[in-house]
TORPA-4810 file (N, C-alpha, C, O; in nm, 3 decimals):
<nodes>
NODE_1_0.082_-0.119_0.000_0.000_0.000_0.000_0.086_0.125_0.000_0.057_0.222_-0.071_M
NODE_2_0.194_0.123_0.080_0.284_0.238_0.086_0.351_0.259_-0.049_0.374_0.373_-0.092_A
NODE_3_0.381_0.148_-0.117_0.443_0.157_-0.250_0.348_0.226_-0.347_0.391_0.313_-0.424_F
NODE_4_0.220_0.189_-0.346_0.120_0.251_-0.435_0.107_0.400_-0.407_0.096_0.480_-0.499_C
NODE_5_0.108_0.438_-0.279_0.100_0.579_-0.243_0.221_0.655_-0.294_0.209_0.768_-0.343_N
NODE_6_0.340_0.593_-0.283_0.463_0.658_-0.329_0.460_0.678_-0.481_0.493_0.785_-0.531_K
NODE_7_0.419_0.575_-0.554_0.409_0.584_-0.700_0.305_0.689_-0.739_0.327_0.767_-0.832_V
NODE_8_0.194_0.690_-0.668_0.089_0.788_-0.698_0.136_0.931_-0.677_0.105_1.019_-0.757_G
NODE_9_0.211_0.954_-0.570_0.261_1.090_-0.545_0.366_1.129_-0.648_0.373_1.246_-0.687_S
NODE_10_0.449_1.034_-0.692_0.547_1.063_-0.797_0.478_1.100_-0.928_0.517_1.196_-0.995_L
NODE_11_0.377_1.026_-0.964_0.302_1.055_-1.086_0.235_1.191_-1.076_0.238_1.269_-1.171_V
NODE_12_0.175_1.220_-0.963_0.109_1.349_-0.943_0.209_1.464_-0.955_0.180_1.565_-1.019_T
NODE_13_0.328_1.448_-0.895_0.429_1.552_-0.906_0.477_1.571_-1.049_0.495_1.684_-1.095_R
NODE_14_0.497_1.461_-1.121_0.541_1.469_-1.261_0.437_1.539_-1.347_0.470_1.625_-1.429_C
NODE_15_0.312_1.503_-1.328_0.205_1.564_-1.405_0.193_1.712_-1.372_0.175_1.794_-1.462_V
NODE_16_0.201_1.745_-1.244_0.190_1.885_-1.203_0.303_1.969_-1.259_0.280_2.078_-1.311_S
NODE_17_0.428_1.919_-1.250_0.541_1.995_-1.304_0.535_2.000_-1.455_0.574_2.100_-1.516_S
NODE_18_0.488_1.893_-1.517_0.475_1.889_-1.662_0.369_1.989_-1.708_0.389_2.057_-1.809_N
NODE_19_0.257_1.998_-1.637_0.152_2.094_-1.671_0.201_2.237_-1.657_0.168_2.322_-1.739_N
NODE_20_0.281_2.264_-1.552_0.335_2.398_-1.533_0.430_2.433_-1.647_0.430_2.547_-1.694_A
NODE_21_0.508_2.338_-1.691_0.600_2.359_-1.803_0.523_2.388_-1.931_0.558_2.480_-2.006_L
NODE_22_0.419_2.310_-1.957_0.340_2.327_-2.080_0.251_2.450_-2.077_0.208_2.498_-2.182_H
NODE_23_0.222_2.501_-1.959_0.139_2.621_-1.950_0.213_2.742_-2.008_0.149_2.836_-2.055_A
NODE_24_0.345_2.739_-2.006_0.424_2.849_-2.059_0.441_2.838_-2.209_0.449_2.941_-2.278_Q
NODE_25_0.448_2.718_-2.262_0.471_2.696_-2.404_0.346_2.634_-2.465_0.302_2.529_-2.420_V
NODE_26_0.290_2.697_-2.565_0.171_2.645_-2.631_0.211_2.530_-2.722_0.283_2.550_-2.820_Q
NODE_27_0.165_2.412_-2.691_0.198_2.294_-2.771_0.097_2.280_-2.885_-0.023_2.294_-2.863_M
NODE_28_0.146_2.253_-3.006_0.052_2.234_-3.117_-0.025_2.103_-3.100_0.027_2.006_-3.044_P
NODE_29_-0.147_2.101_-3.148_-0.224_1.977_-3.143_-0.168_1.879_-3.245_-0.093_1.917_-3.334_S
NODE_30_-0.204_1.753_-3.231_-0.158_1.650_-3.324_-0.206_1.681_-3.465_-0.134_1.656_-3.562_M
NODE_31_-0.327_1.736_-3.478_-0.380_1.772_-3.610_-0.293_1.879_-3.674_-0.266_1.873_-3.794_F
NODE_32_-0.249_1.979_-3.594_-0.163_2.084_-3.647_-0.029_2.029_-3.693_0.026_2.074_-3.793_D
NODE_33_0.025_1.932_-3.619_0.152_1.872_-3.657_0.138_1.799_-3.789_0.223_1.813_-3.877_V
NODE_34_0.030_1.722_-3.804_0.007_1.648_-3.928_-0.015_1.745_-4.043_0.039_1.726_-4.151_V
NODE_35_-0.095_1.850_-4.019_-0.120_1.949_-4.123_0.008_2.017_-4.166_0.027_2.045_-4.284_R
NODE_36_0.098_2.043_-4.071_0.222_2.112_-4.101_0.316_2.032_-4.188_0.401_2.090_-4.256_G
NODE_37_0.304_1.901_-4.187_0.399_1.818_-4.260_0.344_1.773_-4.395_0.422_1.733_-4.481_M
NODE_38_0.216_1.777_-4.414_0.155_1.718_-4.532_0.154_1.814_-4.650_0.124_1.933_-4.635_S
NODE_39_0.186_1.762_-4.767_0.172_1.840_-4.889_0.063_1.782_-4.979_0.034_1.837_-5.085_T
NODE_40_0.002_1.673_-4.936_-0.101_1.607_-5.015_-0.236_1.623_-4.946_-0.249_1.597_-4.827_K
NODE_41_-0.335_1.667_-5.023_-0.469_1.690_-4.970_-0.569_1.594_-5.031_-0.561_1.562_-5.150_L
NODE_42_-0.663_1.550_-4.949_-0.778_1.473_-4.995_-0.889_1.573_-5.026_-0.916_1.662_-4.947_F
NODE_43_-0.952_1.557_-5.141_-1.063_1.645_-5.180_-1.184_1.556_-5.206_-1.184_1.476_-5.299_V
NODE_44_-1.288_1.571_-5.124_-1.408_1.491_-5.137_-1.526_1.576_-5.181_-1.523_1.698_-5.173_G
NODE_45_-1.630_1.510_-5.227_-1.751_1.579_-5.270_-1.742_1.637_-5.409_-1.816_1.730_-5.442_G
NODE_46_-1.653_1.585_-5.491_-1.636_1.638_-5.626_-1.753_1.600_-5.715_-1.813_1.494_-5.700_L
NODE_47_-1.784_1.688_-5.806_-1.884_1.660_-5.908_-1.830_1.550_-6.000_-1.709_1.539_-6.020_S
NODE_48_-1.919_1.471_-6.055_-1.875_1.367_-6.148_-1.815_1.427_-6.275_-1.744_1.358_-6.348_Y
NODE_49_-1.844_1.554_-6.301_-1.790_1.621_-6.419_-1.654_1.685_-6.396_-1.594_1.735_-6.491_G
NODE_50_-1.605_1.686_-6.272_-1.475_1.747_-6.243_-1.364_1.655_-6.293_-1.357_1.538_-6.257_T
NODE_51_-1.276_1.712_-6.377_-1.161_1.633_-6.424_-1.034_1.683_-6.355_-1.038_1.778_-6.277_D
NODE_52_-0.923_1.619_-6.385_-0.797_1.651_-6.318_-0.750_1.794_-6.348_-0.693_1.860_-6.261_E
NODE_53_-0.772_1.841_-6.470_-0.728_1.976_-6.505_-0.808_2.082_-6.429_-0.751_2.179_-6.380_Q
NODE_54_-0.939_2.063_-6.418_-1.019_2.162_-6.344_-0.988_2.158_-6.194_-0.994_2.261_-6.127_S
NODE_55_-0.956_2.040_-6.142_-0.916_2.028_-6.002_-0.784_2.101_-5.979_-0.768_2.174_-5.881_L
NODE_56_-0.689_2.081_-6.069_-0.560_2.149_-6.059_-0.578_2.300_-6.069_-0.517_2.374_-5.992_K
NODE_57_-0.659_2.346_-6.161_-0.683_2.489_-6.178_-0.745_2.551_-6.052_-0.711_2.663_-6.015_N
NODE_58_-0.835_2.479_-5.987_-0.902_2.531_-5.868_-0.804_2.551_-5.752_-0.824_2.640_-5.670_A
NODE_59_-0.700_2.469_-5.745_-0.606_2.475_-5.634_-0.476_2.547_-5.666_-0.398_2.576_-5.575_F
NODE_60_-0.450_2.577_-5.791_-0.320_2.632_-5.830_-0.296_2.773_-5.781_-0.181_2.818_-5.778_S
NODE_61_-0.399_2.845_-5.742_-0.378_2.982_-5.692_-0.313_2.982_-5.553_-0.272_3.089_-5.506_S
NODE_62_-0.302_2.868_-5.487_-0.243_2.860_-5.354_-0.097_2.817_-5.356_-0.031_2.821_-5.253_Y
NODE_63_-0.047_2.775_-5.470_0.092_2.733_-5.483_0.108_2.636_-5.597_0.013_2.608_-5.670_G
NODE_64_0.230_2.586_-5.612_0.259_2.494_-5.722_0.196_2.357_-5.695_0.228_2.291_-5.597_E
NODE_65_0.106_2.317_-5.784_0.042_2.187_-5.775_0.125_2.088_-5.855_0.138_2.101_-5.977_V
NODE_66_0.181_1.989_-5.787_0.261_1.888_-5.855_0.173_1.787_-5.927_0.207_1.740_-6.035_L
NODE_67_0.060_1.753_-5.864_-0.031_1.655_-5.924_-0.171_1.675_-5.870_-0.191_1.702_-5.752_E
NODE_68_-0.267_1.663_-5.958_-0.408_1.661_-5.919_-0.466_1.534_-5.980_-0.456_1.511_-6.101_A
NODE_69_-0.524_1.451_-5.896_-0.572_1.320_-5.941_-0.717_1.301_-5.898_-0.748_1.308_-5.779_K
NODE_70_-0.805_1.276_-5.995_-0.943_1.241_-5.966_-0.951_1.089_-5.973_-0.913_1.029_-6.073_V
NODE_71_-1.001_1.028_-5.869_-1.009_0.882_-5.861_-1.132_0.835_-5.938_-1.242_0.886_-5.918_I
NODE_72_-1.111_0.738_-6.026_-1.220_0.688_-6.111_-1.248_0.541_-6.081_-1.162_0.468_-6.030_T
NODE_73_-1.368_0.501_-6.114_-1.408_0.362_-6.099_-1.332_0.277_-6.201_-1.322_0.314_-6.318_D
NODE_74_-1.281_0.167_-6.157_-1.202_0.079_-6.243_-1.281_0.026_-6.362_-1.228_0.016_-6.472_R
NODE_75_-1.407_-0.009_-6.340_-1.487_-0.071_-6.446_-1.550_0.031_-6.540_-1.542_0.017_-6.662_D
NODE_76_-1.613_0.134_-6.484_-1.687_0.229_-6.567_-1.603_0.348_-6.613_-1.637_0.412_-6.713_S
NODE_77_-1.494_0.377_-6.541_-1.413_0.494_-6.574_-1.472_0.624_-6.523_-1.413_0.730_-6.543_G
NODE_78_-1.586_0.618_-6.457_-1.654_0.736_-6.403_-1.588_0.779_-6.272_-1.540_0.696_-6.196_R
NODE_79_-1.588_0.910_-6.246_-1.531_0.963_-6.123_-1.602_0.902_-6.002_-1.722_0.877_-6.004_S
NODE_80_-1.524_0.878_-5.897_-1.583_0.828_-5.772_-1.617_0.942_-5.677_-1.664_0.918_-5.566_R
NODE_81_-1.595_1.068_-5.721_-1.636_1.182_-5.641_-1.532_1.233_-5.543_-1.563_1.315_-5.456_G
NODE_82_-1.408_1.186_-5.556_-1.302_1.236_-5.471_-1.170_1.231_-5.546_-1.157_1.166_-5.649_F
NODE_83_-1.073_1.301_-5.491_-0.941_1.304_-5.554_-0.837_1.354_-5.457_-0.862_1.371_-5.338_G
NODE_84_-0.717_1.378_-5.511_-0.605_1.423_-5.431_-0.532_1.535_-5.504_-0.522_1.534_-5.627_F
NODE_85_-0.481_1.630_-5.427_-0.399_1.738_-5.482_-0.269_1.739_-5.404_-0.270_1.745_-5.281_V
NODE_86_-0.157_1.732_-5.477_-0.026_1.729_-5.413_0.047_1.859_-5.445_0.068_1.892_-5.562_N
NODE_87_0.087_1.931_-5.341_0.156_2.059_-5.356_0.307_2.040_-5.340_0.353_1.938_-5.288_F
NODE_88_0.382_2.139_-5.387_0.528_2.133_-5.376_0.576_2.165_-5.235_0.688_2.127_-5.198_S
NODE_89_0.495_2.234_-5.154_0.537_2.266_-5.018_0.416_2.265_-4.924_0.301_2.279_-4.966_D
NODE_90_0.446_2.249_-4.795_0.342_2.235_-4.693_0.264_2.364_-4.672_0.144_2.359_-4.643_A
NODE_91_0.328_2.478_-4.686_0.258_2.605_-4.665_0.146_2.621_-4.768_0.035_2.661_-4.733_K
NODE_92_0.175_2.591_-4.892_0.073_2.600_-4.997_-0.043_2.505_-4.969_-0.159_2.541_-4.987_S
NODE_93_-0.010_2.384_-4.925_-0.113_2.286_-4.893_-0.199_2.335_-4.777_-0.321_2.321_-4.782_A
NODE_94_-0.138_2.391_-4.674_-0.213_2.441_-4.559_-0.302_2.559_-4.598_-0.415_2.569_-4.552_N
NODE_95_-0.250_2.649_-4.683_-0.330_2.762_-4.730_-0.452_2.713_-4.808_-0.564_2.761_-4.788_D
NODE_96_-0.429_2.616_-4.897_-0.539_2.562_-4.978_-0.641_2.490_-4.890_-0.761_2.501_-4.912_A
NODE_97_-0.593_2.417_-4.791_-0.681_2.347_-4.699_-0.772_2.446_-4.627_-0.893_2.425_-4.618_L
NODE_98_-0.714_2.552_-4.576_-0.792_2.652_-4.502_-0.893_2.724_-4.589_-1.006_2.749_-4.547_S
NODE_99_-0.854_2.756_-4.710_-0.938_2.838_-4.797_-1.040_2.758_-4.878_-1.150_2.807_-4.905_E
NODE_100_-1.006_2.637_-4.918_-1.091_2.563_-5.012_-1.194_2.472_-4.945_-1.292_2.433_-5.008_M
NODE_101_-1.174_2.437_-4.818_-1.270_2.348_-4.752_-1.406_2.417_-4.745_-1.419_2.525_-4.687_D
NODE_102_-1.507_2.354_-4.802_-1.642_2.408_-4.804_-1.674_2.494_-4.925_-1.789_2.535_-4.943_G
NODE_103_-1.575_2.521_-5.010_-1.598_2.601_-5.131_-1.661_2.514_-5.239_-1.672_2.392_-5.225_K
NODE_104_-1.703_2.580_-5.348_-1.766_2.507_-5.459_-1.670_2.490_-5.576_-1.596_2.582_-5.613_Q
NODE_105_-1.674_2.371_-5.632_-1.609_2.342_-5.760_-1.714_2.273_-5.845_-1.772_2.172_-5.803_I
NODE_106_-1.738_2.326_-5.962_-1.837_2.269_-6.054_-1.973_2.248_-5.988_-2.041_2.148_-6.011_D
NODE_107_-2.013_2.345_-5.904_-2.145_2.342_-5.843_-2.160_2.254_-5.721_-2.272_2.239_-5.671_G
NODE_108_-2.052_2.195_-5.671_-2.059_2.108_-5.552_-1.969_2.162_-5.443_-1.856_2.205_-5.470_R
NODE_109_-2.018_2.161_-5.319_-1.934_2.199_-5.205_-1.837_2.085_-5.177_-1.878_1.970_-5.161_N
NODE_110_-1.710_2.118_-5.171_-1.607_2.015_-5.150_-1.560_2.013_-5.006_-1.576_2.111_-4.933_I
NODE_111_-1.504_1.901_-4.968_-1.439_1.885_-4.838_-1.290_1.864_-4.864_-1.252_1.785_-4.950_R
NODE_112_-1.207_1.936_-4.790_-1.063_1.924_-4.807_-1.001_1.888_-4.673_-1.026_1.954_-4.572_V
NODE_113_-0.921_1.783_-4.672_-0.854_1.735_-4.552_-0.712_1.693_-4.589_-0.684_1.666_-4.705_N
NODE_114_-0.622_1.688_-4.490_-0.490_1.630_-4.519_-0.508_1.484_-4.560_-0.586_1.411_-4.500_P
NODE_115_-0.436_1.443_-4.662_-0.445_1.304_-4.706_-0.375_1.216_-4.603_-0.274_1.254_-4.545_A
NODE_116_-0.429_1.098_-4.583_-0.370_1.004_-4.490_-0.317_0.885_-4.567_-0.373_0.845_-4.669_Q
NODE_117_-0.209_0.829_-4.517_-0.153_0.711_-4.582_-0.255_0.599_-4.577_-0.326_0.581_-4.478_E
NODE_118_-0.261_0.526_-4.682_-0.356_0.416_-4.693_-0.302_0.296_-4.618_-0.192_0.249_-4.645_R
NODE_119_-0.380_0.246_-4.524_-0.337_0.128_-4.449_-0.375_0.004_-4.529_-0.455_0.009_-4.622_S
NODE_120_-0.316_-0.107_-4.491_-0.348_-0.232_-4.557_-0.495_-0.264_-4.541_-0.548_-0.262_-4.430_G
NODE_121_-0.561_-0.293_-4.651_-0.704_-0.321_-4.645_-0.727_-0.468_-4.614_-0.653_-0.555_-4.659_R
NODE_122_-0.830_-0.493_-4.538_-0.867_-0.631_-4.508_-0.941_-0.688_-4.629_-1.037_-0.629_-4.678_A
NODE_123_-0.895_-0.800_-4.674_-0.958_-0.862_-4.790_-1.042_-0.981_-4.749_-1.067_-1.004_-4.631_G
NODE_124_-1.084_-1.054_-4.846_-1.167_-1.171_-4.822_-1.088_-1.299_-4.850_-1.147_-1.403_-4.878_F
NODE_125_-0.956_-1.291_-4.843_-0.875_-1.410_-4.866_-0.843_-1.430_-5.012_-0.792_-1.537_-5.050_G
NODE_126_-0.870_-1.332_-5.097_-0.844_-1.349_-5.238_-0.723_-1.268_-5.285_-0.700_-1.255_-5.406_F
NODE_127_-0.645_-1.214_-5.192_-0.530_-1.131_-5.227_-0.407_-1.213_-5.252_-0.413_-1.336_-5.261_G
NODE_128_-0.295_-1.145_-5.265_-0.167_-1.212_-5.290_-0.133_-1.312_-5.183_-0.082_-1.420_-5.212_R
NODE_129_-0.160_-1.276_-5.056_-0.121_-1.361_-4.945_-0.189_-1.495_-4.949_-0.133_-1.594_-4.901_D
NODE_130_-0.309_-1.504_-5.004_-0.383_-1.630_-5.004_-0.332_-1.725_-5.113_-0.368_-1.843_-5.113_S
NODE_131_-0.250_-1.675_-5.205_-0.204_-1.758_-5.316_-0.076_-1.833_-5.281_-0.027_-1.912_-5.361_M
NODE_132_-0.020_-1.808_-5.165_0.106_-1.874_-5.129_0.086_-2.012_-5.080_0.182_-2.081_-5.046_E
</nodes>
């Protein structure tokens, strides 16, 4: 019991001193850290008529767009309603994220977020791993 009390008081002191330290320095949120590093943006809510050139044109006023990609259905070739815009630097991406989220492109309000790395998708056993 005395050991638990000692550990509890140590944790309390560490947290208290840590809070006092952080009260002086404003720590960025995890979202801000991710936003600061990303140059690739996810753009959702695109019109089916939006092509890669019009997507690039819509975002190019915020900086150099390295690539604008509208994701299409494999079978029909029709847009799936989302895409990605990759900027040459993080500041341009952050400016575009702040300004373009909720704006209209081709008559549709779009959503803009930092792109996230694609994790391994769970399959139904028909992938490469099942063929071994």
